[in-house]
mmCIF file of the N, C-alpha and C atoms, coordinates in Angstrom:
data_MODEL
# 
_entry.id   MODEL 
# 
loop_
_atom_site.group_PDB 
_atom_site.id 
_atom_site.type_symbol 
_atom_site.label_atom_id 
_atom_site.label_alt_id 
_atom_site.label_comp_id 
_atom_site.label_asym_id 
_atom_site.label_entity_id 
_atom_site.label_seq_id 
_atom_site.pdbx_PDB_ins_code 
_atom_site.Cartn_x 
_atom_site.Cartn_y 
_atom_site.Cartn_z 
_atom_site.occupancy 
_atom_site.B_iso_or_equiv 
_atom_site.pdbx_formal_charge 
_atom_site.auth_seq_id 
_atom_site.auth_comp_id 
_atom_site.auth_asym_id 
_atom_site.auth_atom_id 
_atom_site.pdbx_PDB_model_num 
ATOM 1   N N  . MET A 1 1  ? -146.156 148.510 -226.816 1.00 0.00 ? 1  MET A N  1 
ATOM 2   C CA . MET A 1 1  ? -144.852 148.037 -226.413 1.00 0.00 ? 1  MET A CA 1 
ATOM 3   C C  . MET A 1 1  ? -144.870 147.736 -224.915 1.00 0.00 ? 1  MET A C  1 
ATOM 4   N N  . SER A 1 2  ? -144.435 146.534 -224.534 1.00 0.00 ? 2  SER A N  1 
ATOM 5   C CA . SER A 1 2  ? -144.467 146.161 -223.126 1.00 0.00 ? 2  SER A CA 1 
ATOM 6   C C  . SER A 1 2  ? -143.190 146.608 -222.420 1.00 0.00 ? 2  SER A C  1 
ATOM 7   N N  . GLN A 1 3  ? -143.341 146.900 -221.149 1.00 0.00 ? 3  GLN A N  1 
ATOM 8   C CA . GLN A 1 3  ? -142.208 147.344 -220.351 1.00 0.00 ? 3  GLN A CA 1 
ATOM 9   C C  . GLN A 1 3  ? -141.364 146.125 -219.960 1.00 0.00 ? 3  GLN A C  1 
ATOM 10  N N  . GLU A 1 4  ? -140.048 146.301 -219.931 1.00 0.00 ? 4  GLU A N  1 
ATOM 11  C CA . GLU A 1 4  ? -139.134 145.225 -219.556 1.00 0.00 ? 4  GLU A CA 1 
ATOM 12  C C  . GLU A 1 4  ? -139.356 144.833 -218.099 1.00 0.00 ? 4  GLU A C  1 
ATOM 13  N N  . ARG A 1 5  ? -139.340 143.545 -217.831 1.00 0.00 ? 5  ARG A N  1 
ATOM 14  C CA . ARG A 1 5  ? -139.478 143.064 -216.455 1.00 0.00 ? 5  ARG A CA 1 
ATOM 15  C C  . ARG A 1 5  ? -138.225 143.411 -215.651 1.00 0.00 ? 5  ARG A C  1 
ATOM 16  N N  . PRO A 1 6  ? -138.404 143.681 -214.362 1.00 0.00 ? 6  PRO A N  1 
ATOM 17  C CA . PRO A 1 6  ? -137.238 143.970 -213.522 1.00 0.00 ? 6  PRO A CA 1 
ATOM 18  C C  . PRO A 1 6  ? -136.343 142.737 -213.385 1.00 0.00 ? 6  PRO A C  1 
ATOM 19  N N  . VAL A 1 7  ? -135.042 142.954 -213.373 1.00 0.00 ? 7  VAL A N  1 
ATOM 20  C CA . VAL A 1 7  ? -134.093 141.878 -213.111 1.00 0.00 ? 7  VAL A CA 1 
ATOM 21  C C  . VAL A 1 7  ? -134.291 141.447 -211.659 1.00 0.00 ? 7  VAL A C  1 
ATOM 22  N N  . VAL A 1 8  ? -134.419 140.153 -211.451 1.00 0.00 ? 8  VAL A N  1 
ATOM 23  C CA . VAL A 1 8  ? -134.721 139.604 -210.134 1.00 0.00 ? 8  VAL A CA 1 
ATOM 24  C C  . VAL A 1 8  ? -133.492 139.645 -209.224 1.00 0.00 ? 8  VAL A C  1 
ATOM 25  N N  . SER A 1 9  ? -133.733 139.902 -207.970 1.00 0.00 ? 9  SER A N  1 
ATOM 26  C CA . SER A 1 9  ? -132.668 139.931 -206.966 1.00 0.00 ? 9  SER A CA 1 
ATOM 27  C C  . SER A 1 9  ? -132.015 138.555 -206.851 1.00 0.00 ? 9  SER A C  1 
ATOM 28  N N  . PRO A 1 10 ? -130.691 138.529 -206.671 1.00 0.00 ? 10 PRO A N  1 
ATOM 29  C CA . PRO A 1 10 ? -130.000 137.252 -206.499 1.00 0.00 ? 10 PRO A CA 1 
ATOM 30  C C  . PRO A 1 10 ? -130.046 136.725 -205.060 1.00 0.00 ? 10 PRO A C  1 
ATOM 31  N N  . CYS A 1 11 ? -130.788 137.385 -204.198 1.00 0.00 ? 11 CYS A N  1 
ATOM 32  C CA . CYS A 1 11 ? -130.851 136.992 -202.788 1.00 0.00 ? 11 CYS A CA 1 
ATOM 33  C C  . CYS A 1 11 ? -131.286 135.530 -202.648 1.00 0.00 ? 11 CYS A C  1 
ATOM 34  N N  . VAL A 1 12 ? -130.532 134.785 -201.826 1.00 0.00 ? 12 VAL A N  1 
ATOM 35  C CA . VAL A 1 12 ? -130.864 133.383 -201.549 1.00 0.00 ? 12 VAL A CA 1 
ATOM 36  C C  . VAL A 1 12 ? -131.191 133.190 -200.061 1.00 0.00 ? 12 VAL A C  1 
ATOM 37  N N  . HIS A 1 13 ? -131.437 134.288 -199.369 1.00 0.00 ? 13 HIS A N  1 
ATOM 38  C CA . HIS A 1 13 ? -131.835 134.295 -197.957 1.00 0.00 ? 13 HIS A CA 1 
ATOM 39  C C  . HIS A 1 13 ? -130.786 133.669 -197.045 1.00 0.00 ? 13 HIS A C  1 
ATOM 40  N N  . VAL A 1 14 ? -129.518 133.842 -197.407 1.00 0.00 ? 14 VAL A N  1 
ATOM 41  C CA . VAL A 1 14 ? -128.387 133.491 -196.557 1.00 0.00 ? 14 VAL A CA 1 
ATOM 42  C C  . VAL A 1 14 ? -127.662 134.813 -196.326 1.00 0.00 ? 14 VAL A C  1 
ATOM 43  N N  . CYS A 1 15 ? -128.256 135.635 -195.492 1.00 0.00 ? 15 CYS A N  1 
ATOM 44  C CA . CYS A 1 15 ? -127.812 137.023 -195.347 1.00 0.00 ? 15 CYS A CA 1 
ATOM 45  C C  . CYS A 1 15 ? -126.802 137.166 -194.215 1.00 0.00 ? 15 CYS A C  1 
ATOM 46  N N  . ALA A 1 16 ? -125.537 137.151 -194.595 1.00 0.00 ? 16 ALA A N  1 
ATOM 47  C CA . ALA A 1 16 ? -124.448 137.354 -193.643 1.00 0.00 ? 16 ALA A CA 1 
ATOM 48  C C  . ALA A 1 16 ? -123.312 138.017 -194.400 1.00 0.00 ? 16 ALA A C  1 
ATOM 49  N N  . LEU A 1 17 ? -122.796 139.100 -193.846 1.00 0.00 ? 17 LEU A N  1 
ATOM 50  C CA . LEU A 1 17 ? -121.720 139.831 -194.506 1.00 0.00 ? 17 LEU A CA 1 
ATOM 51  C C  . LEU A 1 17 ? -120.363 139.362 -194.002 1.00 0.00 ? 17 LEU A C  1 
ATOM 52  N N  . ASP A 1 18 ? -119.411 139.271 -194.931 1.00 0.00 ? 18 ASP A N  1 
ATOM 53  C CA . ASP A 1 18 ? -118.044 138.934 -194.537 1.00 0.00 ? 18 ASP A CA 1 
ATOM 54  C C  . ASP A 1 18 ? -117.321 140.200 -194.079 1.00 0.00 ? 18 ASP A C  1 
ATOM 55  N N  . ASP A 1 19 ? -116.033 140.101 -193.846 1.00 0.00 ? 19 ASP A N  1 
ATOM 56  C CA . ASP A 1 19 ? -115.254 141.243 -193.355 1.00 0.00 ? 19 ASP A CA 1 
ATOM 57  C C  . ASP A 1 19 ? -115.158 142.382 -194.364 1.00 0.00 ? 19 ASP A C  1 
ATOM 58  N N  . ASN A 1 20 ? -115.443 142.094 -195.624 1.00 0.00 ? 20 ASN A N  1 
ATOM 59  C CA . ASN A 1 20 ? -115.414 143.117 -196.680 1.00 0.00 ? 20 ASN A CA 1 
ATOM 60  C C  . ASN A 1 20 ? -116.810 143.635 -197.014 1.00 0.00 ? 20 ASN A C  1 
ATOM 61  N N  . ASP A 1 21 ? -117.797 143.323 -196.171 1.00 0.00 ? 21 ASP A N  1 
ATOM 62  C CA . ASP A 1 21 ? -119.197 143.710 -196.386 1.00 0.00 ? 21 ASP A CA 1 
ATOM 63  C C  . ASP A 1 21 ? -119.771 143.129 -197.671 1.00 0.00 ? 21 ASP A C  1 
ATOM 64  N N  . ILE A 1 22 ? -119.388 141.888 -197.986 1.00 0.00 ? 22 ILE A N  1 
ATOM 65  C CA . ILE A 1 22 ? -119.946 141.153 -199.117 1.00 0.00 ? 22 ILE A CA 1 
ATOM 66  C C  . ILE A 1 22 ? -120.825 140.052 -198.542 1.00 0.00 ? 22 ILE A C  1 
ATOM 67  N N  . CYS A 1 23 ? -122.045 139.939 -199.053 1.00 0.00 ? 23 CYS A N  1 
ATOM 68  C CA . CYS A 1 23 ? -122.968 138.919 -198.573 1.00 0.00 ? 23 CYS A CA 1 
ATOM 69  C C  . CYS A 1 23 ? -122.463 137.531 -198.967 1.00 0.00 ? 23 CYS A C  1 
ATOM 70  N N  . LEU A 1 24 ? -122.430 136.627 -198.001 1.00 0.00 ? 24 LEU A N  1 
ATOM 71  C CA . LEU A 1 24 ? -121.978 135.259 -198.261 1.00 0.00 ? 24 LEU A CA 1 
ATOM 72  C C  . LEU A 1 24 ? -122.978 134.478 -199.104 1.00 0.00 ? 24 LEU A C  1 
ATOM 73  N N  . GLY A 1 25 ? -124.227 134.912 -199.119 1.00 0.00 ? 25 GLY A N  1 
ATOM 74  C CA . GLY A 1 25 ? -125.249 134.217 -199.897 1.00 0.00 ? 25 GLY A CA 1 
ATOM 75  C C  . GLY A 1 25 ? -125.292 134.633 -201.350 1.00 0.00 ? 25 GLY A C  1 
ATOM 76  N N  . CYS A 1 26 ? -125.447 135.930 -201.593 1.00 0.00 ? 26 CYS A N  1 
ATOM 77  C CA . CYS A 1 26 ? -125.641 136.406 -202.970 1.00 0.00 ? 26 CYS A CA 1 
ATOM 78  C C  . CYS A 1 26 ? -124.418 137.079 -203.574 1.00 0.00 ? 26 CYS A C  1 
ATOM 79  N N  . GLN A 1 27 ? -123.404 137.329 -202.761 1.00 0.00 ? 27 GLN A N  1 
ATOM 80  C CA . GLN A 1 27 ? -122.153 137.953 -203.207 1.00 0.00 ? 27 GLN A CA 1 
ATOM 81  C C  . GLN A 1 27 ? -122.289 139.440 -203.554 1.00 0.00 ? 27 GLN A C  1 
ATOM 82  N N  . ARG A 1 28 ? -123.391 140.076 -203.143 1.00 0.00 ? 28 ARG A N  1 
ATOM 83  C CA . ARG A 1 28 ? -123.511 141.521 -203.345 1.00 0.00 ? 28 ARG A CA 1 
ATOM 84  C C  . ARG A 1 28 ? -122.874 142.250 -202.177 1.00 0.00 ? 28 ARG A C  1 
ATOM 85  N N  . SER A 1 29 ? -122.387 143.463 -202.452 1.00 0.00 ? 29 SER A N  1 
ATOM 86  C CA . SER A 1 29 ? -121.870 144.301 -201.371 1.00 0.00 ? 29 SER A CA 1 
ATOM 87  C C  . SER A 1 29 ? -123.057 144.875 -200.598 1.00 0.00 ? 29 SER A C  1 
ATOM 88  N N  . ALA A 1 30 ? -122.779 145.346 -199.391 1.00 0.00 ? 30 ALA A N  1 
ATOM 89  C CA . ALA A 1 30 ? -123.836 145.961 -198.586 1.00 0.00 ? 30 ALA A CA 1 
ATOM 90  C C  . ALA A 1 30 ? -124.458 147.129 -199.342 1.00 0.00 ? 30 ALA A C  1 
ATOM 91  N N  . ASP A 1 31 ? -123.638 147.920 -200.016 1.00 0.00 ? 31 ASP A N  1 
ATOM 92  C CA . ASP A 1 31 ? -124.138 149.048 -200.800 1.00 0.00 ? 31 ASP A CA 1 
ATOM 93  C C  . ASP A 1 31 ? -125.028 148.573 -201.949 1.00 0.00 ? 31 ASP A C  1 
ATOM 94  N N  . GLU A 1 32 ? -124.620 147.521 -202.641 1.00 0.00 ? 32 GLU A N  1 
ATOM 95  C CA . GLU A 1 32 ? -125.424 147.000 -203.756 1.00 0.00 ? 32 GLU A CA 1 
ATOM 96  C C  . GLU A 1 32 ? -126.765 146.478 -203.258 1.00 0.00 ? 32 GLU A C  1 
ATOM 97  N N  . ILE A 1 33 ? -126.762 145.853 -202.093 1.00 0.00 ? 33 ILE A N  1 
ATOM 98  C CA . ILE A 1 33 ? -128.008 145.337 -201.520 1.00 0.00 ? 33 ILE A CA 1 
ATOM 99  C C  . ILE A 1 33 ? -128.965 146.485 -201.215 1.00 0.00 ? 33 ILE A C  1 
ATOM 100 N N  . THR A 1 34 ? -128.460 147.535 -200.577 1.00 0.00 ? 34 THR A N  1 
ATOM 101 C CA . THR A 1 34 ? -129.345 148.636 -200.186 1.00 0.00 ? 34 THR A CA 1 
ATOM 102 C C  . THR A 1 34 ? -129.820 149.447 -201.385 1.00 0.00 ? 34 THR A C  1 
ATOM 103 N N  . ARG A 1 35 ? -129.028 149.520 -202.436 1.00 0.00 ? 35 ARG A N  1 
ATOM 104 C CA . ARG A 1 35 ? -129.420 150.298 -203.617 1.00 0.00 ? 35 ARG A CA 1 
ATOM 105 C C  . ARG A 1 35 ? -130.227 149.501 -204.638 1.00 0.00 ? 35 ARG A C  1 
ATOM 106 N N  . TRP A 1 36 ? -130.326 148.180 -204.502 1.00 0.00 ? 36 TRP A N  1 
ATOM 107 C CA . TRP A 1 36 ? -130.944 147.312 -205.509 1.00 0.00 ? 36 TRP A CA 1 
ATOM 108 C C  . TRP A 1 36 ? -132.315 147.822 -205.959 1.00 0.00 ? 36 TRP A C  1 
ATOM 109 N N  . GLY A 1 37 ? -133.160 148.200 -205.051 1.00 0.00 ? 37 GLY A N  1 
ATOM 110 C CA . GLY A 1 37 ? -134.516 148.637 -205.380 1.00 0.00 ? 37 GLY A CA 1 
ATOM 111 C C  . GLY A 1 37 ? -134.572 149.907 -206.211 1.00 0.00 ? 37 GLY A C  1 
ATOM 112 N N  . ARG A 1 38 ? -133.505 150.684 -206.196 1.00 0.00 ? 38 ARG A N  1 
ATOM 113 C CA . ARG A 1 38 ? -133.463 151.930 -206.957 1.00 0.00 ? 38 ARG A CA 1 
ATOM 114 C C  . ARG A 1 38 ? -132.673 151.805 -208.259 1.00 0.00 ? 38 ARG A C  1 
ATOM 115 N N  . MET A 1 39 ? -132.100 150.635 -208.504 1.00 0.00 ? 39 MET A N  1 
ATOM 116 C CA . MET A 1 39 ? -131.296 150.434 -209.714 1.00 0.00 ? 39 MET A CA 1 
ATOM 117 C C  . MET A 1 39 ? -132.182 150.120 -210.913 1.00 0.00 ? 39 MET A C  1 
ATOM 118 N N  . ASP A 1 40 ? -131.720 150.549 -212.092 1.00 0.00 ? 40 ASP A N  1 
ATOM 119 C CA . ASP A 1 40 ? -132.406 150.116 -213.307 1.00 0.00 ? 40 ASP A CA 1 
ATOM 120 C C  . ASP A 1 40 ? -131.830 148.754 -213.709 1.00 0.00 ? 40 ASP A C  1 
ATOM 121 N N  . ASN A 1 41 ? -132.418 148.143 -214.726 1.00 0.00 ? 41 ASN A N  1 
ATOM 122 C CA . ASN A 1 41 ? -132.000 146.799 -215.115 1.00 0.00 ? 41 ASN A CA 1 
ATOM 123 C C  . ASN A 1 41 ? -130.546 146.732 -215.563 1.00 0.00 ? 41 ASN A C  1 
ATOM 124 N N  . ALA A 1 42 ? -130.064 147.755 -216.221 1.00 0.00 ? 42 ALA A N  1 
ATOM 125 C CA . ALA A 1 42 ? -128.666 147.753 -216.664 1.00 0.00 ? 42 ALA A CA 1 
ATOM 126 C C  . ALA A 1 42 ? -127.733 147.706 -215.456 1.00 0.00 ? 42 ALA A C  1 
ATOM 127 N N  . GLU A 1 43 ? -128.026 148.509 -214.446 1.00 0.00 ? 43 GLU A N  1 
ATOM 128 C CA . GLU A 1 43 ? -127.211 148.506 -213.228 1.00 0.00 ? 43 GLU A CA 1 
ATOM 129 C C  . GLU A 1 43 ? -127.294 147.155 -212.524 1.00 0.00 ? 43 GLU A C  1 
ATOM 130 N N  . ARG A 1 44 ? -128.489 146.586 -212.486 1.00 0.00 ? 44 ARG A N  1 
ATOM 131 C CA . ARG A 1 44 ? -128.669 145.284 -211.840 1.00 0.00 ? 44 ARG A CA 1 
ATOM 132 C C  . ARG A 1 44 ? -127.857 144.204 -212.553 1.00 0.00 ? 44 ARG A C  1 
ATOM 133 N N  . ARG A 1 45 ? -127.831 144.251 -213.864 1.00 0.00 ? 45 ARG A N  1 
ATOM 134 C CA . ARG A 1 45 ? -127.035 143.269 -214.615 1.00 0.00 ? 45 ARG A CA 1 
ATOM 135 C C  . ARG A 1 45 ? -125.546 143.441 -214.328 1.00 0.00 ? 45 ARG A C  1 
ATOM 136 N N  . GLU A 1 46 ? -125.097 144.671 -214.175 1.00 0.00 ? 46 GLU A N  1 
ATOM 137 C CA . GLU A 1 46 ? -123.693 144.921 -213.821 1.00 0.00 ? 46 GLU A CA 1 
ATOM 138 C C  . GLU A 1 46 ? -123.382 144.332 -212.446 1.00 0.00 ? 46 GLU A C  1 
ATOM 139 N N  . VAL A 1 47 ? -124.301 144.504 -211.511 1.00 0.00 ? 47 VAL A N  1 
ATOM 140 C CA . VAL A 1 47 ? -124.120 143.941 -210.170 1.00 0.00 ? 47 VAL A CA 1 
ATOM 141 C C  . VAL A 1 47 ? -124.066 142.416 -210.254 1.00 0.00 ? 47 VAL A C  1 
ATOM 142 N N  . LEU A 1 48 ? -124.958 141.817 -211.031 1.00 0.00 ? 48 LEU A N  1 
ATOM 143 C CA . LEU A 1 48 ? -124.961 140.361 -211.163 1.00 0.00 ? 48 LEU A CA 1 
ATOM 144 C C  . LEU A 1 48 ? -123.648 139.852 -211.744 1.00 0.00 ? 48 LEU A C  1 
ATOM 145 N N  . ALA A 1 49 ? -123.085 140.591 -212.680 1.00 0.00 ? 49 ALA A N  1 
ATOM 146 C CA . ALA A 1 49 ? -121.791 140.201 -213.256 1.00 0.00 ? 49 ALA A CA 1 
ATOM 147 C C  . ALA A 1 49 ? -120.701 140.259 -212.181 1.00 0.00 ? 49 ALA A C  1 
ATOM 148 N N  . ARG A 1 50 ? -120.732 141.297 -211.348 1.00 0.00 ? 50 ARG A N  1 
ATOM 149 C CA . ARG A 1 50 ? -119.749 141.393 -210.261 1.00 0.00 ? 50 ARG A CA 1 
ATOM 150 C C  . ARG A 1 50 ? -119.952 140.260 -209.249 1.00 0.00 ? 50 ARG A C  1 
ATOM 151 N N  . CYS A 1 51 ? -121.205 139.933 -208.962 1.00 0.00 ? 51 CYS A N  1 
ATOM 152 C CA . CYS A 1 51 ? -121.499 138.831 -208.036 1.00 0.00 ? 51 CYS A CA 1 
ATOM 153 C C  . CYS A 1 51 ? -120.933 137.520 -208.569 1.00 0.00 ? 51 CYS A C  1 
ATOM 154 N N  . HIS A 1 52 ? -121.114 137.296 -209.847 1.00 0.00 ? 52 HIS A N  1 
ATOM 155 C CA . HIS A 1 52 ? -120.604 136.079 -210.477 1.00 0.00 ? 52 HIS A CA 1 
ATOM 156 C C  . HIS A 1 52 ? -119.082 136.024 -210.351 1.00 0.00 ? 52 HIS A C  1 
ATOM 157 N N  . GLU A 1 53 ? -118.433 137.136 -210.611 1.00 0.00 ? 53 GLU A N  1 
ATOM 158 C CA . GLU A 1 53 ? -116.974 137.191 -210.516 1.00 0.00 ? 53 GLU A CA 1 
ATOM 159 C C  . GLU A 1 53 ? -116.515 136.960 -209.072 1.00 0.00 ? 53 GLU A C  1 
ATOM 160 N N  . ARG A 1 54 ? -117.198 137.567 -208.119 1.00 0.00 ? 54 ARG A N  1 
ATOM 161 C CA . ARG A 1 54 ? -116.841 137.366 -206.708 1.00 0.00 ? 54 ARG A CA 1 
ATOM 162 C C  . ARG A 1 54 ? -117.008 135.899 -206.314 1.00 0.00 ? 54 ARG A C  1 
ATOM 163 N N  . ALA A 1 55 ? -118.113 135.301 -206.745 1.00 0.00 ? 55 ALA A N  1 
ATOM 164 C CA . ALA A 1 55 ? -118.362 133.894 -206.427 1.00 0.00 ? 55 ALA A CA 1 
ATOM 165 C C  . ALA A 1 55 ? -117.283 133.009 -207.044 1.00 0.00 ? 55 ALA A C  1 
ATOM 166 N N  . ARG A 1 56 ? -116.895 133.307 -208.269 1.00 0.00 ? 56 ARG A N  1 
ATOM 167 C CA . ARG A 1 56 ? -115.847 132.537 -208.940 1.00 0.00 ? 56 ARG A CA 1 
ATOM 168 C C  . ARG A 1 56 ? -114.533 132.666 -208.176 1.00 0.00 ? 56 ARG A C  1 
ATOM 169 N N  . GLU A 1 57 ? -114.200 133.891 -207.784 1.00 0.00 ? 57 GLU A N  1 
ATOM 170 C CA . GLU A 1 57 ? -112.958 134.133 -207.044 1.00 0.00 ? 57 GLU A CA 1 
ATOM 171 C C  . GLU A 1 57 ? -112.950 133.418 -205.690 1.00 0.00 ? 57 GLU A C  1 
ATOM 172 N N  . GLN A 1 58 ? -114.122 133.308 -205.062 1.00 0.00 ? 58 GLN A N  1 
ATOM 173 C CA . GLN A 1 58 ? -114.229 132.650 -203.757 1.00 0.00 ? 58 GLN A CA 1 
ATOM 174 C C  . GLN A 1 58 ? -114.396 131.135 -203.877 1.00 0.00 ? 58 GLN A C  1 
ATOM 175 N N  . GLY A 1 59 ? -114.571 130.646 -205.101 1.00 0.00 ? 59 GLY A N  1 
ATOM 176 C CA . GLY A 1 59 ? -114.743 129.214 -205.317 1.00 0.00 ? 59 GLY A CA 1 
ATOM 177 C C  . GLY A 1 59 ? -116.092 128.692 -204.878 1.00 0.00 ? 59 GLY A C  1 
ATOM 178 N N  . VAL A 1 60 ? -117.114 129.559 -204.923 1.00 0.00 ? 60 VAL A N  1 
ATOM 179 C CA . VAL A 1 60 ? -118.445 129.134 -204.481 1.00 0.00 ? 60 VAL A CA 1 
ATOM 180 C C  . VAL A 1 60 ? -119.419 128.894 -205.631 1.00 0.00 ? 60 VAL A C  1 
ATOM 181 N N  . LEU A 1 61 ? -118.943 128.945 -206.863 1.00 0.00 ? 61 LEU A N  1 
ATOM 182 C CA . LEU A 1 61 ? -119.814 128.616 -207.991 1.00 0.00 ? 61 LEU A CA 1 
ATOM 183 C C  . LEU A 1 61 ? -119.963 127.112 -208.084 1.00 0.00 ? 61 LEU A C  1 
ATOM 184 N N  . ILE A 1 62 ? -121.170 126.673 -208.332 1.00 0.00 ? 62 ILE A N  1 
ATOM 185 C CA . ILE A 1 62 ? -121.429 125.232 -208.453 1.00 0.00 ? 62 ILE A CA 1 
ATOM 186 C C  . ILE A 1 62 ? -121.300 124.828 -209.907 1.00 0.00 ? 62 ILE A C  1 
# 
């Protein structure tokens, strides 16, 4: 049985935090960014869902 591949970071190398400590590039919070390497795939998928919602709310989804 093969091990599941890690969920890839959404980082787009536009690293700047807004006033709420949300990255303008990937939409992760500062806490989510620092914890990413220690998260399991389920947690990473939850973060990605929050990033998607934040991007939608900010009108930055293409």
